[in-house]
Structure formats: C-alpha cells, structure tokens
MDTraj code that builds the backbone (N, CA, C; nanometers):
import mdtraj as md
import numpy as np

residues = "MET ALA LYS GLU ASN ASP VAL LEU SER LYS SER GLU LEU LYS VAL LEU THR LEU ILE CYS ASN GLY TYR THR SER GLU ASN ILE GLY VAL LYS LEU GLY ILE THR LYS SER THR VAL GLN THR HIS ARG ARG ASN MET LEU ARG LYS THR GLY PHE LYS ASN THR GLN GLN LEU VAL GLY TRP ALA VAL ARG GLU GLY LEU VAL LYS".split()
xyz = np.array([
    [10.4262, 13.5933, 13.0833],
    [10.3654, 13.5051, 13.1826],
    [10.4717, 13.4088, 13.2336],
    [10.4663, 13.3782, 13.3604],
    [10.5646, 13.2888, 13.4214],
    [10.5515, 13.1482, 13.3643],
    [10.6639, 13.0837, 13.3532],
    [10.6664, 12.9479, 13.3003],
    [10.6892, 12.8501, 13.4147],
    [10.6262, 12.7352, 13.4046],
    [10.6364, 12.6335, 13.5090],
    [10.7796, 12.5888, 13.5334],
    [10.8592, 12.5745, 13.4261],
    [10.9923, 12.5178, 13.4414],
    [11.0974, 12.6200, 13.4852],
    [11.0594, 12.7466, 13.4935],
    [11.1526, 12.8488, 13.5409],
    [11.1352, 12.8648, 13.6910],
    [11.2397, 12.8345, 13.7643],
    [11.2321, 12.8402, 13.9091],
    [11.3240, 12.9514, 13.9586],
    [11.2740, 13.0266, 14.0530],
    [11.3554, 13.1318, 14.1125],
    [11.4487, 13.0708, 14.2166],
    [11.5683, 13.1263, 14.2248],
    [11.6655, 13.0788, 14.3238],
    [11.6224, 13.1233, 14.4637],
    [11.6844, 13.0665, 14.5651],
    [11.6542, 13.1058, 14.7030],
    [11.6839, 13.2534, 14.7249],
    [11.7935, 13.3003, 14.6679],
    [11.8294, 13.4423, 14.6808],
    [11.7256, 13.5309, 14.6128],
    [11.6813, 13.4900, 14.4955],
    [11.5796, 13.5672, 14.4251],
    [11.4493, 13.5705, 14.5034],
    [11.4128, 13.4594, 14.5637],
    [11.2900, 13.4560, 14.6441],
    [11.3002, 13.5477, 14.7655],
    [11.4178, 13.5538, 14.8276],
    [11.4375, 13.6462, 14.9405],
    [11.4182, 13.7892, 14.8949],
    [11.4806, 13.8230, 14.7813],
    [11.4680, 13.9581, 14.7273],
    [11.3224, 13.9863, 14.6900],
    [11.2571, 13.8923, 14.6259],
    [11.1175, 13.9099, 14.5852],
    [11.0269, 13.9328, 14.7062],
    [11.0483, 13.8587, 14.8111],
    [10.9684, 13.8761, 14.9328],
    [10.9828, 14.0174, 14.9868],
    [11.1057, 14.0679, 14.9892],
    [11.1282, 14.2029, 15.0404],
    [11.0702, 14.3076, 14.9458],
    [11.0789, 14.2851, 14.8158],
    [11.0167, 14.3761, 14.7194],
    [10.8665, 14.3826, 14.7455],
    [10.8060, 14.2680, 14.7656],
    [10.6616, 14.2608, 14.7907],
    [10.6223, 14.3292, 14.9211],
    [10.7173, 14.3389, 15.0114],
    [10.6914, 14.4051, 15.1392],
    [10.7302, 14.5522, 15.1372],
    [10.7595, 14.6048, 15.0185],
    [10.7803, 14.7478, 15.0035],
    [10.9216, 14.7995, 15.0240],
    [11.0182, 14.7105, 15.0359],
    [11.1563, 14.7539, 15.0542],
    [11.2140, 14.8054, 14.9220],
    [11.2998, 14.9061, 14.9313],
    [11.3710, 14.9554, 14.8137],
    [11.4914, 14.8651, 14.7878],
    [11.5485, 14.8786, 14.6695],
    [11.6678, 14.7989, 14.6372],
    [11.7796, 14.8260, 14.7372],
    [11.7959, 14.9508, 14.7744],
    [11.9007, 14.9860, 14.8711],
    [11.8744, 14.9209, 15.0066],
    [11.7481, 14.9279, 15.0530],
    [11.7127, 14.8665, 15.1819],
    [11.7277, 14.7146, 15.1796],
    [11.6916, 14.6543, 15.0674],
    [11.7065, 14.5094, 15.0524],
    [11.8538, 14.4721, 15.0609],
    [11.9378, 14.5489, 14.9932],
    [12.0813, 14.5233, 14.9974],
    [12.1359, 14.5271, 15.1387],
    [12.0972, 14.6288, 15.2130],
    [12.1430, 14.6410, 15.3519],
    [12.0931, 14.5228, 15.4343],
    [11.9656, 14.4905, 15.4197],
    [11.9053, 14.3812, 15.4988],
    [11.9699, 14.2466, 15.4685],
    [12.0047, 14.2217, 15.3406],
    [12.0607, 14.0922, 15.3021],
    [12.2140, 14.0922, 15.2964],
    [12.2744, 14.2075, 15.3159],
    [12.4203, 14.2150, 15.3123],
    [12.4776, 14.2019, 15.1717],
    [12.4040, 14.2559, 15.0737],
    [12.4489, 14.2530, 14.9348],
    [12.4413, 14.3954, 14.8803],
    [12.5016, 14.4191, 14.7653],
    [12.4986, 14.5531, 14.7087],
    [12.3652, 14.5802, 14.6399],
    [12.3358, 14.7087, 14.6242],
    [12.2155, 14.7500, 14.5521],
    [12.2195, 14.6949, 14.4095],
    [12.3369, 14.6922, 14.3512],
    [12.3543, 14.6398, 14.2150],
    [12.3169, 14.4919, 14.2079],
    [12.3530, 14.4153, 14.3095],
    [12.3179, 14.2727, 14.3135],
    [12.1672, 14.2553, 14.3246],
    [12.1032, 14.3397, 14.4040],
    [11.9568, 14.3351, 14.4161],
    [11.8937, 14.3620, 14.2794],
    [11.9430, 14.4619, 14.2096],
    [11.8895, 14.4955, 14.0779],
    [11.9135, 14.3830, 13.9773],
    [12.0264, 14.3146, 13.9898],
    [12.0537, 14.1992, 13.9036],
    [11.9536, 14.0874, 13.9316],
    [11.9265, 14.0603, 14.0591],
    [11.8266, 13.9587, 14.0942],
    [11.6906, 13.9963, 14.0353],
    [11.6544, 14.1240, 14.0453],
    [11.5263, 14.1706, 13.9924],
    [11.5194, 14.1479, 13.8407],
    [11.6242, 14.1857, 13.7692],
    [11.6280, 14.1650, 13.6235],
    [11.6188, 14.0168, 13.5882],
    [11.6907, 13.9342, 13.6628],
    [11.6883, 13.7896, 13.6373],
    [11.5493, 13.7312, 13.6610],
    [11.4822, 13.7785, 13.7671],
    [11.3465, 13.7291, 13.7938],
    [11.2514, 13.7691, 13.6813],
    [11.2642, 13.8918, 13.6322],
    [11.1798, 13.9365, 13.5222],
    [11.2065, 13.8528, 13.3973],
    [11.3328, 13.8266, 13.3708],
    [11.3695, 13.7451, 13.2543],
    [11.3135, 13.6037, 13.2674],
    [11.3304, 13.5431, 13.3834],
    [11.2851, 13.4051, 13.4043],
    [11.1333, 13.3921, 13.3935],
    [11.0624, 13.4930, 13.4425],
    [10.9163, 13.4847, 13.4441],
    [10.8526, 13.5406, 13.3179],
    [10.9271, 13.6220, 13.2445],
    [10.8729, 13.6812, 13.1232],
    [10.7909, 13.8068, 13.1465],
    [10.7904, 13.8580, 13.2686],
    [10.7163, 13.9800, 13.2975],
    [10.7961, 14.1017, 13.2549],
    [10.7240, 14.2123, 13.2305],
    [10.7880, 14.3335, 13.1816],
    [10.8255, 14.4309, 13.2926],
    [10.7639, 14.4153, 13.4092],
    [10.7943, 14.5086, 13.5180],
    [10.7742, 14.4433, 13.6543],
    [10.8212, 14.5131, 13.7551],
    [10.8169, 14.4603, 13.8914],
    [10.6737, 14.4451, 13.9413],
    [10.5850, 14.5344, 13.8989],
    [10.4455, 14.5253, 13.9411],
    [10.3841, 14.3924, 13.8973],
    [10.4096, 14.3502, 13.7741],
    [10.3593, 14.2213, 13.7266],
    [10.4209, 14.1072, 13.8064],
    [10.5493, 14.1183, 13.8354],
    [10.6198, 14.0157, 13.9121],
    [10.5605, 14.0009, 14.0515],
    [10.5337, 14.1126, 14.1162],
    [10.4765, 14.1104, 14.2514],
    [10.3363, 14.0498, 14.2490],
    [10.2543, 14.0907, 14.1521],
    [10.1188, 14.0344, 14.1418],
    [10.1215, 13.8842, 14.1243],
    [10.2117, 13.8376, 14.0386],
    [10.2264, 13.6934, 14.0155],
    [10.2696, 13.6219, 14.1434],
    [10.3672, 13.6798, 14.2136],
    [10.4178, 13.6175, 14.3362],
    [10.3076, 13.6027, 14.4403],
    [10.2246, 13.7033, 14.4520],
    [10.1140, 13.6977, 14.5481],
    [10.0094, 13.5947, 14.5041],
    [9.9713, 13.5985, 14.3762],
    [9.8714, 13.5020, 14.3248],
    [9.9176, 13.3570, 14.3401],
    [10.0463, 13.3333, 14.3176],
    [10.1009, 13.1980, 14.3249],
    [10.1357, 13.1540, 14.4669],
    [10.1203, 13.2432, 14.5628],
    [10.1492, 13.2088, 14.7018],
    [10.2974, 13.2003, 14.7327],
    [10.3804, 13.2641, 14.6495],
    [10.5248, 13.2628, 14.6753],
    [10.5611, 13.3521, 14.7915],
    [10.4788, 13.4531, 14.8155],
    [10.4988, 13.5452, 14.9268],
    [10.3651, 13.5682, 14.9944],
    [10.3724, 13.6142, 15.1176],
    [10.2487, 13.6416, 15.1929],
    [10.2207, 13.7895, 15.1943],
])
top = md.Topology()
chain = top.add_chain()
for i, resn in enumerate(residues, 1):
    res = top.add_residue(resn, chain, resSeq=i)
    for name in ("N", "CA", "C"):
        top.add_atom(name, md.element.get_by_symbol(name[0]), res)
traj = md.Trajectory(xyz[None], top)
C-alpha cells in the first residue's frame, strides 16, 4: 500500500501518466526522450516507493488518488 510520506518525482509522475494511458515503455521513452531502460527504472522505483507488487496495482492507486485522469 502506498505510504503518505513517499512522493513520486515529477519524472515518475510523467511516466505513470503515460502508463495509465496505455503507452508501452518503449513508446514512453520515445515520447519523453529517454531510454526504455530509464522508463523501466522509473517504474521499479515507483513500485518500491508505493509498496505495490505490480503495475496494475500502481495504476489503480494512481487513478483512485487522482494522480492521473
């Protein structure tokens, strides 16, 4: 479960928004001008910070919390 004191960085929020909109890691990298590996690192860091086990849980949390539309 996400913790109140763990805050996602601006870069992580950009990546999370695109994940929630159905973009692949490769597409996110192209759109943001970063490598696919960097996108995957952001994803791992977000999972670690929030305590979720997978991207599906992360996306559900982001939508419930109003972090993304």
